[in-house]
N, C-alpha and C positions, 0 to 999 in steps of 0.2 A: 378801150379804156378798162374793160372788165378784167382782162388779164393782168394789167398793171396794178389794179386794186387787189386782185387775188395774190399777187406776188408778195403782199404783206401779210397774207393769211398764214395761220399756223398749220402746216401741212401734216397729214398723217404720216407715221413712220413706215410708209409703204409706197415705194415708187410705182407709178402707173405700169411700168413695164417689168416689175419684179414678179417672179413666179411665186405662187402659193405652195404650201407644203403638199406635195403630191408624190406618188410613186413614179418618179421619172429617172431615167438613166443618167448618171453623171459621168463627166469626163475629167481626167487630170489636167491641171494647168501648172505651169512653172513661170515665176517671174524672177528674172536675173537682173540685179541692179548693181550699179557702180557709183560710188561717191569718192572720187579721187582725193578730195581735200580733207578727208576724215583723218585728223591728227590723232584722235582717240576714237574708240568704238562708239559709233552713232546708231541709234535705234530709229527705224522708220516703221510706219504703220500702214495697213490697208484696211478698208472698211467696205463691206458689201453685204448684200442680202441673198441668201441661198436657201431654197426649199422652205420658205416662210420664216427663216430665222436671220437675225442680224449677226454678222460675223466680223470680228475685229482680230486681226493677226499682226504680229510684230516680227521684225527681223533686224539683227544687229550686224554692222559691218565687221569684216575680219581685218587682218593686218594690211591687206591690200585695198581696202575700201569696198569690197564686194559684199553683197547681201542677197538672200534668196527667200522667196515665198513659194509655198506649194499648197495645193488644195484641189478641190473638185467642184465643178459647176455643171448644171444641166444644159446650159445654153450660154451664148454671149451675155455677160452680166456687167452692168455698170458698177464701177467701184471708185472709191476715193483713195488716193495715195496721200498720206499725211506726214509732215515732218515733225508733228507734235501729237501727243496723246490726248491731252485735255485742252479745252478751249482757252483756259487761263494761260497756258504756255505760249500762246500766240504773242503775248506781250514781251517775250524774251527775244524776239527777232525783229529786225528792221527789214521787212519784206519790200521788194521792189515793185513799184506800180500797184496794180490791183491784185497782185498775187498775195494770198494769205496763208501760204503753207499747205494748201490742199489742191490736188489736181484730179480731175475726173478722167477716167480711162475705162476701156473695156477689157475685162478678163474673158478669156476664151480658151478652149482646149489648145494645147501647144505652148509655145514660149513667148513671153512678153519681155521686152528689154526696157529698163528704166535707167537713164543716165542723169545723175544729179551733178551738175557742174558747179553750182553755187547754191547753197542751201536757202538763200534769200530769193532765188529766182525760180521760175517755172522749169521743171525738169523736162527732158525729152523722153517720150514714151512711145515705143514702136513695137511691131511684132506681128500679132495675129491679124487675120483678115478683118475682124470686127474693129480692131483698133485703127487699122489703116483707113477703113471707111469713116470712122469718127473724125480722123484728122482731115480727110477730104471734105466732109460736111462742115467742119469747123472753119476751114479755109473759105468755103462758099458763103458762110454767114458772118464772117469776121467783122466786116465793115458795119453791117446792120447791128450786130451784137454790141459793138463798141458804142454806137449811137444810143442803143437802148439802155446800156449801163449808165451812160452819162445822164440820160433823160430821167431814169429811175431815181438817181440821187437828187436831181432837181425836184422831182415830184415829192419825195419824202421831206425835203427841206420846205417846200411850199405847204405841205400838209402840217408840218410842225409849227409853221407860222400862221396856219389857218387862212392861207391865201387861196380862197376857193376859185377866184378868177384864174390865177396862175395854174392851179391844179387842172382846171377845165382845158386850158390851152395846151398844157403838157399831155393831158389825156388824149386830145385830138391828134397831137404829133405822134404819140405812141401808137395809136390805131393805124396810122399810115405806115409806121415802121414795122409793126406787127404784120400787116398785110403783105409788106415786101418780103418779110421772113417766111411767111406761110407759102408764098409763091416759090421761094427758093427750095423749100422742102418738097413742094409739089413736083418741081422740076427734077429734084434728086430722086424722089420715089418713082416717078414715071420712067426714069432711065435705069433705075436699079430695083426692080420689083423683087429680086432675090437677095437684096441686101441683108446681111446678118444683123444690122441695126435698124431694120425697117420699122419695128414697133417703137423703138426709141425715137426715131425721127418723127413719127406720127404723134407720139405722146408729147414731145417737145413742141410741136407745131400747134396742137389743140389745147394743151394745158390741162388743168384739172377740171375745168368747166367745159366738158366736151360738147362741141356743136356737131350734131350728127350730119348736118348738111356739108360740113367741111371734112369730118373724119371718115364718114362711110365710103365715099369714093376712093379715098386714099387707101383705106383698109382693103377694099374689094380688089384693088389693083395689085396687091401683094401676091407673091407666089404662094401656092397652097402650103408648101413646107414652112414658110415663115408664119402663116396664120395658124398652123398646127403646132407651133412651138409653145412651150408653157406660157411665155409672155404674150404670144399671139392669141391663145385661147383666153387668157385673162382679159386682154384688151377687148376682144370680141364680146365678152360678157358685159364689160363696162359700157361698150357702145350700145348694146341692147337696152341697158338701163337708161342711158342718156336719151335714147329715142322715146322711151316710155315717159320720161320726165321733162321733155322739151316743152317750150311754150306752145300752147294750143292743145296739149294733151290733157285728158282727164287725170286729176291727181290720184295717185295710188292711195287707196284707203288703208288705214292702220289704226291701231289702238295701243296705248301704253299707259303705265300707271303713274299717277301723281305722287306727291310726297306722302300721302296717307294710304297709298296702295289702291286707290280707286282708279279703275280703267277709264281713260278718256279717249274717245274716238274722234278722228278728223270729221266724220260724218255729222257729229254733234254741232259743228260750226256751219252747216249748210244754211245758206241764206245770207251769209256775211262774207265780206272780203277778209281773208285770213292770211297772215304772213306766217308760214311755217319756218321757224327760225332755229337753225342748228348752231349750238354754241357750247361753251364749257367754262367753268369757273377759272380753270388754269390757263385759258387761252387769252393772251394779252390783246391781240387784235379784236377778239370778241368783246372784251370788256371795254375797249376803246370805242367800239361801235354801239354799245348798249345805250348811251345817252341819245343817239340819233333815233334808235328804235323807240325809246321812251317818249321822245318828243313827238314822233309820228303817232304813237298810240294815244297820247293825250290830246293831240289835235283832231284825230278822226274817230276816236272810240264811240262818239255819239252819232256817228254818221254811217254806222254799219261796218266798222273795221275793228279787227282785233288781232292779237298775236298768239301763236301757239308755240311755246318754246320746247325744243327737244335738246336736253342736255347730254353731252357726251362725257359726263363725269363718272367717276367710280366711287368717290367719297360723298356720301349723302350730306354730311354736315357742311362740307365746303361748298357744295352745290347750293344748299339753302341759304348759307351765309352770303354768297354772292348775289342770290336773288334779292335778299333783303337790302344789302348794301347798294346795289345798283337800281333799286326801286322798280323791279320788273313785276308790275301789277297785273299780270295776265297768267293764263293757265300754263303751268310748267309740268313736263313729264320726263321721266328717265328710267331706263332699266338698269342704270349704274354699271354698264358693261364697257364704258369708255368707247374706244374706236370700234368695238364690236356691237355697238348699239344697233338693234335690229331695224329700226326705222331708217337710220343713216345708211344701212346696207340696202334697203329697198330703194332709196333715192340716190344711191351711188355717191354718197358724200365722202370725199377723200381729203377735204380741207375745210377748215372752219375759220371764220364764220361763213356760213352759206344760208341762203333762204329761198323760199318759193312763195310767190304771191298767188293765191287761189281766189277765184271769183265766186259769187254766190251759187253758181251752178256746179261748182266743183272743178272748174277748168283752170289750169296753170296759165297765168297771164303775165308773169314776170319771174326772173331769176336773179339772185345775187344783186338785189337792189340795196344800195348803201347811201347814207347821207342824203344829199340833195336828189339823187336818183330815186330814192324811195319816196321822198316828199313830192317830187314831180309826178310820179306815177299815181300816187294816191290822190293828188289834186285832180289829175286827169279823169279818174274814174269816180270820184266821190263829190267833186264840186259842181 
């Protein structure tokens, strides 16, 4: 159920498998596209991340409906092909089914082909070995993915209706489907250790909340060349952090400044149960979760429990205004570096809200506890 809840989190603008800015050799790629029904010049877009930067490129169809993208990447890179530039433009199209004018595909050295038959339907994208592997993997997981998509919509509906019983039922169903999908990825990775999309497959299987027990065997089975790729090295680092921040491990010590510039350390909370809560004023899911944290704080604050808020804000005024509006009556700190918050880096936080429950001895005893899950855990250890 944890992955289903995290699906609603506001994710960092950095994919798990995207390489950071490093001195790596890049290779040229070409994307040749066709949109036969283009009565007038039509502009398409691609969006991807390369060398630590977000890239958005556009290409316009010629008289015969052809369009071309060119660039360079350091390795097989996930990209989005879009029929619209801005989110608001989505309203101008009547897309078919679940298609919303955006398609994921892999850019790689060499040539990729995109055939847009009807602008309201999913295009056909083929070409490089990485893209062919993605199509193979998508076929393997298609049935489970369809069920997960349907269940996720039901979950959000139940959540909007505050139907906790239904949410719990759907969460249990999701866990079963997720387990099925992880098994499919395991089978794929076992048979394809040299796959150019191996890191993508692992990242998709384990999500942002990496469980080392699942991820490490999959990662270790990959060919050395895959692990040595920019994304392979990046995932390896995330895996090491996940191992250090797993339930049962001693919490990583840190210190950060509060609104007055005073340093507050995690060590100062020793002897209490403390929820280290990563959030931000601009994060919608965080603000939605705050009432649950406030409730837990008020219920157990006199029983040896407190919250230690780590804000991923950049604007101090907005941060403090949100603290006051949401009634967050516990210690708050921030270095005002946004996603580059140093504590978030120590704990491998790539999505918010996220939290870590630490016991009086300084050991992590829970992660990403939300709503009833947080209440249940606190009741277990404090009542």
